[in-house]
C-alpha positions in Angstrom: 0.0 0.0 0.0 1.3 3.3 -0.8 1.5 6.0 1.8 2.0 3.4 4.7 5.6 4.6 5.1 6.8 6.5 8.2 7.4 10.2 7.7 11.0 11.4 8.6 11.6 13.2 12.0 11.6 16.7 11.5 13.9 18.8 14.1 12.7 22.6 14.5 15.1 25.3 15.8 12.6 26.0 18.7 13.5 22.3 20.0 17.4 23.2 20.4 18.7 24.5 23.4 20.0 27.9 24.0 23.6 28.3 23.3 26.2 28.3 26.4 26.9 32.2 25.9 23.4 33.2 26.1 22.7 31.0 29.2 25.5 32.5 30.8 24.2 35.9 29.8 20.8 34.9 31.3 22.5 33.8 34.7 24.5 37.0 35.0 21.5 39.2 34.4 19.3 37.5 36.9 22.4 37.5 39.3 22.8 41.3 39.0 19.0 42.0 39.3 18.7 40.3 42.5 21.8 41.9 43.8 20.5 45.1 43.0 17.3 44.3 44.7 19.8 43.5 47.5 21.2 46.8 47.3 18.0 48.7 47.3 17.0 46.7 50.5 20.2 47.5 52.5 19.9 51.1 51.6 15.9 51.4 52.3 16.6 49.4 55.8 19.0 52.2 56.7 17.5 55.2 55.5 13.7 54.9 55.9 12.0 55.8 58.9 9.9 52.6 59.1 8.4 50.4 61.8 10.5 47.7 63.2 8.9 44.8 61.3 9.6 46.3 57.8 13.5 47.1 58.6 13.6 43.5 59.7 11.9 42.5 56.2 14.5 44.9 54.8 17.5 43.5 56.4 16.1 39.8 55.7 16.0 40.6 52.2 19.6 42.0 52.5 20.8 38.8 54.1 19.3 36.0 52.1 19.1 37.5 48.3 22.9 36.9 48.0 22.5 33.1 48.9 19.6 33.0 46.2 21.5 35.1 43.7 24.4 32.6 44.0 22.3 29.4 43.9 20.2 30.4 41.2 23.3 31.5 38.9 25.1 28.1 39.7 22.3 26.0 38.9 22.7 23.4 36.3 21.4 24.0 32.6 17.8 22.4 32.1 18.1 19.2 30.4 15.9 18.5 27.7 13.2 15.8 27.7 14.1 12.2 27.3 14.2 11.1 23.6 13.9 14.4 22.2 17.6 14.9 21.2 18.1 11.2 19.7 18.4 10.9 16.2 17.3 7.9 13.9 20.0 5.6 13.0 21.6 6.6 9.9 20.8 10.2 10.2 23.3 12.8 9.5 23.9 15.1 12.5 26.4 17.1 14.3 28.2 15.2 16.8 27.4 15.7 20.3 30.6 17.1 21.2 30.3 20.0 18.4 26.6 21.2 19.3 27.8 24.6 20.3 30.2 25.8 17.8 30.8 29.2 18.0 29.6 30.0 21.7 
């Protein structure tokens, strides 16, 4: 019967993981944003005449945000879903060790 053959697997660009340089840039931006918020918390805690619970909250933000920022910056890259990166046997593809050329 004609038409009962298996269609080839098509990979889309949106299936690809971001490059290493894009991932590092995203991590750096997130880290800098969190550290900026920490600086604002610290400045406000010393300069704004606020009730003690508000000052404690600002100091807590200044103390714990560096930990959150570092953990977020050092988090491993998300792994693709199982089987989404597998090629069919005999399919021409870029070798695994050369996937991020130019990054």
